[in-house]
C-alpha positions as CSV (number, residue, x, y, z in Angstrom):
1,M,21.9,7.3,-6.5
2,K,19.5,10.4,-6.6
3,Q,21.4,13.5,-5.2
4,A,20.4,17.0,-4.7
5,L,22.7,20.0,-3.9
6,F,22.1,23.2,-2.1
7,I,24.1,26.2,-2.1
8,S,23.7,29.8,-1.0
9,D,25.4,33.1,0.0
10,L,28.2,32.9,-2.7
11,H,28.3,36.6,-3.2
12,L,30.0,36.3,-6.4
13,C,31.7,39.6,-7.7
14,G,34.7,40.6,-9.7
15,Q,36.5,41.6,-6.4
16,R,36.4,37.9,-5.1
17,P,38.1,35.8,-7.8
18,D,38.8,32.9,-5.3
19,A,35.2,32.3,-4.6
20,N,34.5,32.8,-8.4
21,Q,37.1,30.2,-9.2
22,Q,35.7,27.7,-6.6
23,F,32.3,28.3,-8.0
24,F,33.2,27.0,-11.4
25,R,35.2,24.0,-10.0
26,F,32.1,23.2,-7.9
27,L,30.0,23.3,-11.2
28,A,32.5,21.1,-13.0
29,D,33.6,18.7,-10.3
30,V,30.7,18.3,-8.1
31,A,27.2,19.8,-9.6
32,S,27.8,17.9,-12.7
33,R,27.3,14.6,-11.0
34,A,24.0,15.4,-9.2
35,Q,20.5,15.4,-10.5
36,T,19.6,18.8,-9.1
37,L,21.2,22.1,-7.8
38,Y,19.4,24.5,-5.7
39,V,20.7,27.9,-5.3
40,L,19.0,29.5,-2.1
41,G,19.9,33.2,-2.8
42,D,22.6,35.5,-2.9
43,L,24.4,34.1,-5.7
44,F,25.8,37.3,-6.5
45,E,27.1,39.9,-4.0
46,Y,24.5,42.2,-5.7
47,W,22.3,42.3,-8.8
48,A,21.5,45.6,-10.6
49,G,19.3,44.1,-13.3
50,D,19.3,41.6,-16.0
51,D,20.7,44.2,-18.4
52,K,24.0,43.7,-16.6
53,L,24.5,40.4,-18.7
54,N,24.5,42.8,-22.1
55,D,26.6,45.4,-20.6
56,P,29.6,45.9,-22.9
57,A,31.5,47.8,-20.1
58,G,30.4,45.5,-17.3
59,D,31.9,42.5,-15.5
60,P,31.9,39.4,-17.5
61,L,31.3,37.3,-14.5
62,A,27.5,37.5,-14.9
63,A,27.5,36.2,-18.3
64,A,30.2,33.4,-17.3
65,V,27.9,32.3,-14.4
66,A,24.8,32.0,-16.6
67,Q,26.7,30.0,-19.1
68,G,28.0,27.8,-16.2
69,F,24.4,26.9,-15.3
70,R,23.4,26.5,-19.0
71,S,26.1,23.8,-19.4
72,L,24.6,21.9,-16.3
73,V,21.2,22.1,-17.5
74,D,22.3,21.0,-21.2
75,A,23.9,18.0,-19.4
76,G,20.6,17.2,-17.7
77,V,21.2,18.7,-14.3
78,A,18.0,20.7,-13.1
79,V,18.9,24.2,-11.7
80,H,16.7,26.2,-9.5
81,V,17.7,29.8,-8.4
82,M,16.0,31.6,-5.5
83,H,16.1,35.3,-4.8
84,G,18.4,36.4,-2.0
85,N,18.6,39.8,-0.1
86,R,21.3,40.8,-2.3
87,D,20.2,39.5,-5.7
88,F,16.5,39.6,-5.6
89,L,16.5,41.6,-9.0
90,L,17.5,38.6,-10.8
91,G,14.9,38.2,-13.5
92,K,13.7,36.5,-16.6
93,G,16.7,37.7,-18.7
94,F,19.1,35.8,-16.3
95,L,16.8,32.7,-16.3
96,A,16.6,32.4,-20.0
97,A,20.4,32.8,-20.4
98,S,21.1,30.3,-17.8
99,G,18.3,27.8,-18.4
100,A,17.6,27.9,-14.5
101,R,14.3,27.6,-13.2
102,F,13.0,30.4,-10.7
103,L,12.2,28.9,-7.3
104,D,9.8,30.9,-4.9
105,D,10.8,31.7,-1.6
106,P,9.6,29.7,0.4
107,S,9.2,26.5,-1.5
108,V,8.5,23.0,-0.5
109,I,10.1,20.2,-2.6
110,D,9.6,16.4,-2.3
111,F,12.8,14.3,-1.9
112,A,12.4,10.6,-1.6
113,G,8.7,11.0,-0.6
114,K,9.2,13.5,2.1
115,P,8.6,17.2,1.9
116,V,11.5,19.6,2.5
117,A,11.2,23.4,3.0
118,L,13.6,25.7,1.3
119,L,14.0,29.4,2.0
120,H,16.7,32.1,1.6
121,G,16.5,32.6,5.3
122,D,16.1,36.3,5.8
123,T,12.3,36.0,6.3
124,L,13.1,34.1,9.7
125,C,15.1,36.9,11.1
126,T,12.0,38.8,12.5
127,D,13.9,40.4,15.2
128,D,15.7,42.6,12.6
129,H,13.0,45.2,12.3
130,D,14.9,47.8,10.3
131,Y,15.6,45.0,7.6
132,Q,12.1,43.5,7.3
133,T,10.7,47.1,6.8
134,W,13.5,47.6,4.0
135,R,12.6,44.1,2.7
136,L,9.0,44.7,2.3
137,S,9.4,48.1,0.5
138,A,12.2,46.6,-1.9
139,R,10.1,43.5,-2.8
140,S,7.4,45.6,-4.1
141,A,6.7,45.9,-7.7
142,L,6.6,49.5,-7.7
143,W,10.0,50.1,-6.1
144,Q,11.6,47.5,-8.5
145,R,10.0,49.2,-11.5
146,E,11.1,52.6,-10.4
147,F,14.6,51.3,-9.6
148,L,14.9,49.3,-12.9
149,A,14.0,52.4,-14.9
150,K,17.1,54.2,-13.7
151,P,20.3,54.0,-15.9
152,L,22.6,51.1,-15.0
153,A,25.2,53.2,-13.9
154,E,23.1,55.0,-11.4
155,R,21.8,51.6,-10.0
156,H,25.2,50.5,-9.3
157,A,26.0,53.7,-7.5
158,S,22.7,53.5,-5.5
159,I,23.4,49.8,-4.6
160,G,26.9,51.0,-3.4
161,L,25.2,53.4,-1.0
162,L,22.7,51.0,0.3
163,R,25.6,48.4,1.1
164,E,27.5,51.1,3.0
165,K,24.3,52.1,4.8
166,S,23.6,48.3,5.7
167,K,27.2,47.9,7.0
168,Q,27.0,50.8,9.4
169,L,23.5,49.7,10.6
170,S,24.7,46.0,11.1
171,A,27.8,47.1,13.0
172,T,25.5,48.7,15.6
173,K,23.2,45.5,16.1
174,P,23.7,42.7,18.4
175,A,24.6,39.8,16.7
176,Q,21.4,37.7,17.7
177,I,19.1,40.3,16.2
178,M,20.6,39.2,12.7
179,D,20.1,35.5,13.3
180,V,16.9,33.6,13.1
181,N,13.9,33.9,15.6
182,A,13.0,30.6,17.3
183,D,9.4,31.3,17.1
184,A,9.6,32.2,13.3
185,V,11.5,29.0,12.6
186,R,8.8,27.0,14.3
187,D,6.1,28.7,12.7
188,A,7.9,27.8,9.3
189,F,7.9,24.1,10.2
190,R,4.0,24.3,11.1
191,R,3.2,26.4,7.9
192,H,4.9,24.2,5.4
193,G,4.3,20.8,7.2
194,V,7.6,19.6,7.0
195,R,10.2,18.1,9.4
196,C,13.3,19.2,7.4
197,L,13.9,22.9,6.4
198,I,17.0,24.2,4.6
199,H,18.1,27.9,4.3
200,G,21.2,30.2,3.9
201,H,21.5,33.9,4.8
202,T,22.6,33.9,8.3
203,H,26.3,32.5,7.3
204,R,26.2,30.2,10.2
205,P,26.4,26.6,8.6
206,A,25.1,24.0,11.3
207,R,22.4,21.3,11.7
208,H,19.9,22.2,14.4
209,D,17.4,20.0,16.1
210,V,14.0,21.7,16.7
211,E,11.2,20.4,18.5
212,V,7.8,21.5,17.1
213,D,4.7,20.5,19.0
214,G,6.2,17.3,20.2
215,V,7.9,16.4,16.9
216,L,11.8,16.6,16.5
217,C,12.6,18.5,13.2
218,E,15.9,19.4,11.6
219,R,16.9,22.8,10.4
220,W,20.1,23.0,8.2
221,V,22.1,26.4,7.6
222,L,24.1,26.6,4.6
223,P,27.6,28.0,4.6
224,D,28.6,31.3,3.0
225,W,31.5,31.5,0.4
226,Y,33.4,34.2,2.0
227,G,35.9,31.6,3.7
228,C,36.3,28.1,2.1
229,G,32.7,27.7,1.2
230,G,30.6,24.6,0.8
231,Y,27.3,23.0,0.3
232,L,24.7,20.6,1.6
233,A,24.2,17.2,-0.1
234,L,20.8,15.5,0.1
235,D,20.7,11.9,-1.1
236,D,19.4,8.3,0.0
237,V,22.0,8.3,3.0
238,G,20.5,11.6,4.4
239,P,21.7,15.3,4.3
240,R,25.3,16.4,5.0
241,L,27.1,19.5,5.1
242,V,30.4,19.4,3.0
243,S,33.1,22.0,3.2
244,F,35.6,22.4,0.3
């Protein structure tokens, strides 16, 4: 039976060994039996640049994750990786090391003859104007070129400051501001011509029925891995959320 798996918001880092171990168990016990694995952003807590893979003083986690994907790919499982708001600097170096394919945000895939839209999810949170302004700047080629030109240690320090600032701003915002905007969701269904949409980012796993121009559609939100973690499985039976 054809099966695709979807994960996001793992936020892997050296300070969260339980999540890291769960990830490698997932690759070995679950993903190895699937045909395709889609990572819809925020695989890592943050990504300072692909040279992190070859930093002799750095965390070996990045190389281990790349090797984990490489083992899947070598076994015949297709791995697709999308940028998130934390790891949008993942580049060709990581893809070459892991064997994964880059997945645009948004993308539309075909599953069993039906189109499915895939997003990280942050572009749906249009009420968070501060974040959307920052996102537009950080995704520009100029910002990334200037940032990646800095020494790796300086990039790590800059990211630490950005994360602290983000935490302070988030603490002052109403929760609904950082969730998806209903109009943005409907616009996404219309724009991509789909009845099924899958995303992460909000850390609010659920299935939502959405009526779009008189048609009932479904929006699936993936779980984060700060708690027990989980994934969405899509096969001939249909989509279902699975918690560990």
